[in-house]
C-alpha positions, 0 to 999 in steps of 0.5 A, a space after each residue: 750546100 753550105 750549112 745554114 745558120 742557127 739564129 737565136 734572134 733575127 734582126 728582121 723581127 723573127 723570134 723563132 729559131 731556124 731560118 729559110 734559105 730563101 730569106 735574107 737575114 741581117 746581122 749587126 754583130 758577129 755574135 749573131 753568126 753561128 752555124 749549126 756546128 757551132 762555128 762562129 762567123 763574121 757579120 759582113 758589111 752587107 749585114 750578112 754572115 760569112 763563114 770560113 772556107 779555105 776554097 775562097 782563095 782571097 778572103 777564105 770566107 763564104 756567105 752562108 745560106 740566108 744571104 739572099 743574092 750572096 748565098 754561096 759566093 766567096 767574100 770579096 776582098 775589100 777595096 781599101 781599109 778606111 781606118 788608119 788610126 784609132 784611139 779611145 779616151 774616157 767616153 769618146 773615140 776618134 779615128 784617122 780615116 784613110 783620107 787623112 781626116 779625123 773623125 770622133 764620136 761619144 762624149 763632148 762636154 768639153 768639145 773633145 770631138 772637135 766639131 765646134 760644139 759641146 754636144 755628144 755625138 752617137 755617130 762619127 763626126 769630122 773634127 774641124 781641122 784646118 783646111 789643107 792639113 792631113 793627119 796620120 795619128 790621133 790620141 784621146 784622153 779624159 776630155 781632150 784630143 790631139 792629132 798629129 799632122 803629116 807635117 809634124 805639127 800638132 793640133 789639140 782640142 777639148 778641155 784645157 782646165 789643167 793645160 792638157 792642150 799645151 797652148 798659151 798666149 805670148 802673155 803666158 795665159 792658158 787657152 780656154 777649152 776649145 771645141 775646135 782644133 788649135 795648134 800646139 806651140 813651143 814656148 821660149 823665153 824666160 818671161 812674158 812676152 814669150 816667143 811662140 813657134 810651132 811645136 813639132 812631133 813624131 808621136 803623141 800620147 794622151 791620158 787622164 789630163 796630160 799629153 806627151 810627145 816625142 819630137 823629131 830628135 827623139 826627146 820626150 816632152 809632156 804637158 798638162 796635169 802634174 799633181 802626181 809627177 805624170 809630166 815628169 816634173 816635181 809637183 811642188 815646182 810645176 803644178 800644171 804644165 801649161 805648154 810642152 816642156 822637155 824632160 831632161 832625163 829623156 832627151 834622146 832615144 825615145 821611140 814610143 810613149 803612152 800615158 795613163 791617168 796619173 803616170 806615163 810610160 816611155 820606150 827607149 831604142 835599146 828596149 828599156 822602159 822608163 816611167 814616171 808619175 803616180 805609182 800607188 798600184 805599182 804601175 811604174 813597174 820598178 818593184 815599188 809603190 812609190 810615186 816618182 816624177 823622175 823617170 824610173 826604169 821598169 824591171 823589163 827588157 827587150 821591149 818592142 811596144 808598150 801601152 798605158 792603162 788607167 793605173 797599169 802598164 803593159 809591154 810586148 817584148 821582142 820574143 812575142 811575150 806580153 807582160 803587164 803590171 800595176 792595178 790587179 784587175 787590169 793585169 788579169 792574174 788570178 787573185 787580182 792583186 796589184 803587181 809592182 813588177 812586170 808579169 808575163 801573161 801570154 804571147 801575142 803580136 799587139 797590145 792595147 790598154 788606153 789611158 782611162 781603161 781598167 781592161 786590156 786587149 791583145 791580138 793573138 793569131 789574129 784574134 782579139 783577146 781581152 781581160 779585166 773589167 767587164 761590168 758593161 760588156 767592154 771585153 766583148 764576149 757576149 756577157 756583162 758581169 756587173 759583180 765581177 770586175 776581174 777577168 783573170 783569163 784572156 777571153 776571145 772577143 766575138 770578132 776576128 782578124 783584128 789589126 788595131 784596137 783601142 780601149 776607153 774606161 767602159 768600151 773597146 773598139 777594133 778595126 779588122 783586117 777587112 777594114 771594118 770598125 766595131 765597138 762594144 761596151 757602154 753607150 751612155 754618150 753614144 760611144 758605140 757609134 750606132 747613131 743612138 745613146 742608150 744601153 750597153 752592148 756586150 757584143 761587137 757592133 759595126 760602126 758605119 765608116 766610109 771613105 767615099 
């Protein structure tokens, strides 16, 4: 007989420990699934816990006692993963579903959810993208969102106070904030009236109040706030870039881009990393703390993937090692000092920070490890540490088999191999996706997402 669960609290209302196998117990987070040996389980979509069992050939998990009609059954393989892309901003998240539609939730004061309103949403709502368009990539920032369509057109919505939407009129006037998606246009001409044509991109990034994109030829373009040179231009010459502008020094061979609050980080096809923008915390990785609007080469080679946090950067090298630099609390080394050159932390196969995040997460052996700020539970380890904003050891979050994650300033969301979406951290704008706005959660909570 499979071991029974030990519950500290059953969501059905029981306050005593122990449970009868005859009763069906519900769970909302993996933290509630612990057996009598101390082994951690998974809260399945049916709100019942399962535990590892190698005799279950497909999923290697079996439902535990207390699971009602599911007791003793192997967990079935999911029909399909519902989330194909995931991104986190300051206080909102967005996903691309497997049906190629964009859904968002959380803060919405500038219309960054794209549903035509400025109301915060505590559950995912569909962005009102143009009929007939399908999407494969979404990126979100402080108060705007951009999504890349399968035809390479780019659509953005939300705040545009410094040009982060990348849209102007032929007369050269920046578009107002937009709660509905609008198409980003390429601009040509020496003076108004300008010629506008659809801007095409292969990859996009958003952070702070600026946006960057890689065009089909491998050139990097940026727009939005440029006070620290984060768009790749001299702040004295270009205050805010109101539309996509090509970076002369990165005109080819760019295969990946990400952005933080005041800096941008790009990856060339030879594994080298070039960064530009604010560098007060060493986030450009060139060994200095000097801002640079010109791209500088970070002191790291053989990079396969990268990510940018609020004031730090991280990279995954081709040998599986993970390196970070910049703001000390997010880098996660003992002592918490800023690091102006890349520092090796651990091995893994994926890395995420998020343009507004002061914490970092990585996947190692299918488990999600996080470190950095944890003042509202954004590390997902079951505890909140309001007086300790530096976690110097990567800690396993209470979630398994993660394939993708996204970090905001105070939250983290992740997608499991089974296609489930989980979020944890602050919930003051409904960014946990639970249908309510309220207290933070230090344990992962499953977000209801279906593609039926």
